[in-house]
N, C-alpha and C positions, 0 to 999 in steps of 0.2 A: 658368512652371511651375505657379504657383498657379492661373492662369486655365485652363490645360489640365485640371487636376484638377477644377475646378468644372464645366467643360463635360462631362467624363466622368461625374461624379456626377449631373448633371442628366439626361444622356442615359440612364443606367441607371435613374434614378427614373422618367422618362417611359416607358421600356420596361416597367417593372414595373407602373405604373398602367394602361397600355394593355392589358397581358396580363390583369390582374385584371378590368378592365372588360369585356373580350371574353368572359371566362369567365362573366360574369353577364348578358351581353346577352340580351335576350328575342328569341325567334324567332317568326316568323309561321307557320312550317310546323306543321301539326297532324297528329295521328295518328288512325287510325280508332277507336281506343279512346276518345279524347277526344270525337270526334263521336258515338260510340255512347252516351255518357253523356247526350247531349241527344236524339239520334234513335236509339233502340234498334234500329230496323229498317234502319239505314243499312248499305250494303255498300261503297260507294265515293263518292269526291268528285271534282269537276271544278274545277280552279282557274279563277277568274274574274280575280283579281288577286292581288298578294302578300299580301292580307289578307282575301280573300273566296273562298268555295268553295260550289258547288252540291252538294247532298247527294242521293244516289240509293239506292233500295232494290234488292232482288235482281232485280226485273223491269226495272231501269234506268229506273224512273219517278222523276221528281224529287219529293222529299218535303219539301224545304226548302232553306235555305242557312244558312251560318254565316259570321260575320265575326270577325276577330281584332283586338283593340284595339291590338296592337303593329304597327308602330312609332308610329302616330299619337298614342297616349296615353302613351308612355313617359316624358314629362316630368312626369306625375302620379306622385308617389311616396308610399308608405306609410312605414313606419318604416325599412326598409332598401333601398327602391328601388321600381321599377314593380311593379304588380300586374296583369299581363296577363290578359285575359279572352277566352273564346270565347263568342260570343253567337249563339244559334240563332234562326231565324225560320221559322215554318211557311209553307205556301203562301198563306195569307191575309195574311201580313206581320205576324203576331202573334209575340211573344216565345215561343219554344218552350223555352228554357232558357238558363242562364248558368253557365259553368264557370270557376272560377279556375284558371289555368294555372300552370306552374312559376314560382316567384318566390323572392326571398330573405327574405321575411318570416319571423318567428319561427313555428315550427310550431304552437305553442300558440295564437297569434293567428289563424292560418289555420283551425285546427280550430274555434275559437270562431265565426269568420265563417261557415264552412260549416255548422256545427250550428245557428246562430241562425235560419236560414231567410232570411237577407238575399238570397241569390242567387236565390231562388224568388219573391220579392215582385213581380217584373216579369212572371212567367209568365202567358201568355194575354192580355196587354195589347198594343195596337198600339204601334208605336214612339213615336208622338206622345203616347199616354196614359202610356206608361212614363216619358217625359221629364218629364211634369207630376207624376208621383207623388212625394209626399214620403216618403222612406225614412229611417228612423232609423239612426244609427250603432250599432254593437254595443259595449255597455259592456264595458270590459276589453280591447278591441281597436279602440280609437277611431281611431288613425291608419291602420291597415290597412283598416278598414271605410269610412272617409272616402275613402280612395284608390280602393277598389273602386267606390263610388258615383260618384265624379267620373270615373273611367275609363269606366264604363258610360255615363254621360251624354254624355261627350265623343264616344265612338265611335259611339253610336247617333245623336247629333245630326249628326255628319258623314255618316252613312249616309242620314239623312232628307234632308239638304241635297243630297247627290249624286243621290238618287232624284228629288227635285223639280227639281233643276237640269238634269237630262237633258231634261225636257220643255221647259224654257226654252231650252236649246241648240237643239233642233229648231225651235222657233218663231223663234229668232234666225236660224238658217240659212235657213229658208223665207223670212223677211222679207228677208234679204240677196239671195236669188235673185230675188225679186219686184222689189226695188229695182234690181238690175243689169238686169233685163229692161226696166223702165221707162226707165232711162237709155239703154240700147241703142235702144229704140223711139224716144224723142225725139231722140236723136243722129242716127239714120238719117233721120227726118222732116225734119231741118234741111237735109240735103244735098239 
């Protein structure tokens, strides 16, 4: 009887925790209002992946792209949890803007971070320059601002790696085709 009670209590507790966590889960889906805060001329987006979108103007001309830090940087937490970001890149690959998305941080700390100019310190920099830039935390919102900086660095670093990694992938594929061709050539010559 006692064991059954403990099992039910544990089950109810796990259900409650799961429900609370799902309510605060960050989402990769973005709104045009959010995109417009980085690209004012944007009228629509095209999904590239669950955390990357191409951005188009009213003439359907590509004007940039945005990436979402969630879910890849959700393990970086401020005071109350992840601080998801929307990071925009112009057509030259420079940072067009950074937007702090919905989060569970204290509103006062979020306002301090947004008003401090922290999010605009990377504007105009290439991704590699932005990763090298030393950015100071916001006094009075230390945990939140540290999480924003680390989230930005992690997601942009992943983006840089995936961009440079795609070139290596093609080189590897081409090398594999050449190697298979040589093996086939020498195997056929032996017969």
